[in-house]
N, C-alpha and C positions, 0 to 999 in steps of 0.2 A: 750674653747671647750664647756663648759656648756652654754655659752651665745648663741651659734649657735643652740644647742639642744633645748633651751628654745624658740628661735624664730621659730624653726620648729614646735614645739608643739602648739604654739599660732596660727600659720598659719593654722594648721589643725582644731583647735577648733573655731577660729574666723576669717574665711577668708574674710568675707564681711567688717569687721571693719578695715582690713589692706589695702583694696583697696583704690585708690585715688577717691575722690569725684568728680563726673562729672555732667555737665549739657549740654543740647542741646537746641539751640535756632535757629530760622530761619535766614538764611543769605539773607539780602535784599539789593538791590542796587537801588530800585525804586518802581515803581507801574505798574500794568497791568490794562489798561482801556478797556472796551468793550463798544463801542459806536454804535448806530444804524444810518446808513446812509440812509436817504430818497432818495438821488440821486442814490446810488448804489442798494438800496432796499435790504440791508443785514447788518448784524452786522460786525464790524471791530475791531480787537484787535490792540491796540496801546501800545507798551512797552515803558515805561518812565524811563529813567535814571536820577536820581537827584544827584547833587553834594554832597559830603560828609557832608558838613556843610550847607545844604540847609536851606534857610531862607525864609519863605513864604511872608515876607514883602519886600524882595529884588527882583529886576527885573533881568531876565536872558536872554541871547541870546539862541536861539534854533537851534539845528541841526536836520533836518528831514532826516531820513534814509530810503530809499527804500530797499526792501528785508530785512526788520527789524524784522523778526521773531526770536524767541529765538534759533532756530536751523539753522538760516542763518547767518546774519551779525551783529546782535545786540550786542552780548557779546564781540566780538573781537574789534568792532569799539568803544564801550564804554570803553573798556580797553585802547585803544590808547588815547581817550579823557582824561581819568583819569591820565594816565602817563604824558601827555603833561601839564596837570594842576599841577601835582606834581613837574616835573623836568624842565618844560619850562614856558614861560610867558603866557600860555593860560589861560584866565579867566574861571570862572565856567560857564559851559554850561548845559542846559537841552538837553537830546537827546530823540527824539520821533521816535521810530522804528515802521514803518508801516508793520504789519504782512501781508503776502500774502494770498489771496484767490485763485486768478488765475492771475499770473503776465503776462502771454501772453495776456490775455484779457485787463488788466489794463494799460499796458505799451506800447501798440501799437495803432497806428491810423488806420483807415479803409484803406483797399487796394482792388483793383479790380483784382489783379493778381490771376489767378485761382489756381496756384500751392500753393501759400501761404494760400489761403482760404481753400484749401483741407487739407493741412498739419497742419494748425493751425486754426481750425474751430471756436474757441471762441474769436478770436482777434478782435481788432478794436474799443476799448472803452476808449481810452486814454482821449478823451474830457470829458467824464463823470468823469473819475478819477481825472482829473485836477479840475473840478468843486467841487468834494468832498474835495480836499485839500483846495481850496480857500474858499468855502462857508460853510464847515462843520468842517474840521479838524483844520485849523488855528484858527477860532473863538472859537472852543472848548478849545484849549490849552490856548488861550488868556484869556478865562474866568476862567479856573481852576488854572492857574499860572500867576504870574506877569512876562510878557515877554517884551523884548526889540524889537526894529525894526530889529535887526540883525538876519537874518534867513539863515541858510546854507541848501543846498540840496546835498545829496550824492546819486549817482546812478551809477551802473555798468552794462554793457552789455545791455539787454533790459531796465534796469533801467537808463542806460546812454542815451539810445534813448529817454526815457521819459524826462529826465533832459534836454536834448538838445531841445526837443519840447517845454518845459515850458520856457526855456531861450529865444527861438525865438518867441514864440507866447504870453506868459504871463510873461515877464521878471520881473515885479514888485512883483511877488509872493515870490521871494527870493533875498537876497543881495549877496550871495556867492554860486557859482555852482561848485561842484566837479564832473566832467564828466569823468568816467573811462571806457575805452574800449567800447565806445558807438556802439550799433548795427545799425549803419546808413545805412547798406545794406538793411534794411527793405523797402519794396515797391519800389524796384529798385532805391534806394537812393533818393527818391523824396524829403525828408526833406532837405537833403544836397544840392540838385539841387536848391531848393527854398530858401536856407539859405541866399544868398546875398540880396534878396528882404526883407526877414524877418528881417535881421540884421540892416536894416535902422531904425527900431523902437528902437534900442538900443542907438541911439544918445542922449547924455545928461544924460544917466543912469549911476549912480555910482555903478558899479557892479564889482565883482571879479569872474573870470572864470578860473578854472584849468582843463586842459584836459590832459589825459594820456593814454598811451597804453603800452603793454608789448613788449619788444624787441623780444621775442620768440613767439609772436602771429602770426596769419596768416597775410599775406601781406596786405590783404584788410582792416583788422581792423586798422593797422598802417596808411595806406593811408588815410582812411576816417577820423581818428582822426586828422591827420595833416592837411587835407583839411578844416575841420571845424575850426581849429585854424587859418589857413590862411585867411579864409573868415571873421572871426571875427576881425582879425588884420587889414584887409583892409576895415572895415565897416565905418571908419571915426569917430568912437566914441572916443573922447579924454579922457573920464572919465572911459572907460572900461579897467580894469587891467587884463592882460592875462598872463597865464603861460602854457607852454607845457612841458611834461616830458615823454621821452621814457624810461620806467623802465627796467634796465638791468636784465637779467636772469629770467624774469617773463613771464608767458603765460596767456592765458585768464582765466584759473582756479585759478591762484595763485596771480594775480596782485593786488587785492583790498587792502589787508592789508598794503603792502609796499607802494602802491601808496598814500593812505591816510596819512600814516606816513610822506612821502615826502612832501605832500601838506601842512600839518601842519608846517613842518620845515620852509617853505617859509614865514609863517606869525608869528610864535611864537619862538623867540630866546631862547636859553638855559639860565636858571637863573644863572648858575655857570660858 
């Protein structure tokens, strides 16, 4: 009884000395780079995820993530990457999340359709954005980090439209394309209609293309994704590796996380 009474008195007299010692440090998973784009005439924020044991003397493959803002897809996609590196055979990757300024502007090509121009007045600058990726962003990352030739691109919705356009028009920019629920309805499906012609440039290319849509999405989204897969399958490119996955129970808003998880499963077996 006297022991408890003594503890009570000491707590009143010396409360600070009895509290646990604590410290607070920043939680960091990478770096935030602000680069000025002469092509886009604006500053762009690039969120960089670095592997846990990042070695500046080692070369790394890179995942380029569209919609890569901190409040969009950057954190949960880097979480999947970290998990697959931990539990599966996925090697260390650098992830470059491209933060948005105006995704409707950057991810769409020009259209003459009056209703689209009125509804989305800033659209039509995907050519400039592709130039930014090719001539500014990729060289910047190659300069600041040791990078391999393996380059992934992840894009969903309008980002999937842009990823499809890059695949068909500038396929050498990336080696792996993850195209999730692409908005191929844009401009009355003109990219999809021209895809058979564009796909001829893929012959001889060693590329991997994963296309997905949610089973609970609108019928047009599923149809267009399947059509793109069919066109690529019939392109005659023997070195083009293709996967299509209709993700159960997912809609347009929920598909990305599960779709990318399933995409990685196809490439990186479990360690255990």
